Structures are given as C-alpha cells and as structure tokens.
C-alpha positions as CSV (number, residue, x, y, z in Angstrom):
1,R,-0.1,0.0,0.0
2,M,3.1,2.2,0.4
3,Q,4.0,2.0,-3.0
4,L,0.5,2.2,-4.2
5,F,0.3,5.5,-2.3
6,G,3.6,6.8,-4.0
7,Q,2.4,6.1,-7.5
8,L,-1.3,7.4,-6.7
9,N,0.2,10.5,-5.2
10,P,3.3,11.4,-6.8
11,G,5.1,14.4,-4.9
12,K,3.3,13.6,-1.5
13,K,5.2,12.3,1.4
14,P,4.0,8.5,1.9
15,P,2.8,7.6,5.3
16,G,4.4,5.6,7.6
17,F,4.2,2.1,8.1
18,S,2.4,2.4,11.3
19,T,-0.2,4.8,9.8
20,I,-0.9,2.6,6.9
21,L,-1.2,-0.4,9.2
22,T,-3.6,1.4,11.4
23,N,-6.0,2.7,8.5
24,M,-6.0,-0.8,7.0
25,V,-7.1,-2.3,10.6
26,K,-9.7,0.6,10.7
27,S,-11.2,0.3,7.3
28,D,-10.9,-3.4,6.5
29,G,-10.4,-5.5,9.8
30,I,-7.4,-7.2,11.4
31,M,-7.4,-10.0,8.3
32,S,-6.5,-7.3,5.9
33,V,-2.9,-7.4,7.4
34,Y,-2.8,-11.0,5.9
35,Q,-4.3,-10.3,2.8
36,G,-1.9,-11.7,0.2
37,V,0.5,-13.7,2.5
38,D,-0.5,-17.0,1.2
39,A,0.1,-16.2,-2.3
40,A,3.7,-14.8,-1.1
41,I,4.4,-18.0,0.6
42,G,3.4,-19.9,-2.2
43,R,5.5,-18.0,-4.7
44,Q,8.4,-18.4,-2.3
45,L,8.1,-22.3,-2.2
46,V,7.7,-22.4,-5.9
47,Y,10.8,-20.4,-6.5
48,G,13.0,-21.8,-3.7
49,T,12.4,-25.4,-4.5
50,A,12.9,-24.5,-8.3
51,R,16.2,-22.8,-7.5
52,I,17.4,-25.8,-5.3
53,G,16.6,-28.0,-8.0
54,L,18.2,-25.9,-10.8
55,H,21.3,-25.7,-8.6
56,R,21.7,-29.5,-8.2
57,A,21.2,-29.9,-12.1
58,F,23.7,-27.2,-13.0
59,S,26.3,-28.3,-10.3
60,D,26.1,-31.9,-11.7
61,K,26.5,-30.4,-15.1
62,L,29.5,-28.4,-14.2
63,K,31.0,-31.5,-12.5
64,E,30.6,-33.3,-15.6
65,I,32.5,-30.7,-17.7
66,N,35.1,-30.7,-15.0
67,D,35.8,-34.4,-15.6
68,G,34.0,-35.6,-12.5
69,K,36.3,-33.6,-10.3
70,P,34.4,-31.3,-7.6
71,I,33.7,-27.8,-8.4
72,N,35.4,-25.0,-7.3
73,F,34.0,-22.3,-5.1
74,G,33.4,-19.7,-8.2
75,M,31.6,-22.6,-10.2
76,K,29.4,-23.3,-7.2
77,T,28.2,-19.8,-6.9
78,I,27.6,-19.5,-10.7
79,S,25.3,-22.6,-10.5
80,G,23.2,-21.0,-7.4
81,M,22.6,-18.0,-9.3
C-alpha cells in the first residue's frame, strides 16, 4: 500500500508503516493485514524449490564438464545464480 500511495500521489510524502497499518485495520479489519500472505508464501515455495533443483542440475553438469572432479567455489556460485 505504501508503494501504491507513492504511485497514486506523486510528490506527496508517503505515510509511515504504522499509519498505513492502522488505517488498514480501521477500514478493512485485522484480516486485511494478512491478505496476500498465502500467495507470497506459495510463490517463495515455488521459487525456492525450483532454485534448489536447478542448482543441483547445474552443479552436476559443471562437475561433468570438470571431468568428474569437484567444482571450485566460483563454479558453485555460478550454479547457484
């Protein structure tokens, strides 16, 4: 909501976190604080597990390219990106 305020009211100073939180609870109830949390958690689950799986695949491929020897720190870093 802070980001939306800035986009909808250019040039105005955005209210602080506590002000926005208070207004949300007053206007929409306490459950408004939790709106979107389930989507954020789901997104992180998908991204996190995909990243772990891709890291394993890239690491295995880099190890294969390195004649089966363990890969160095730089290669591990690259496979994690």
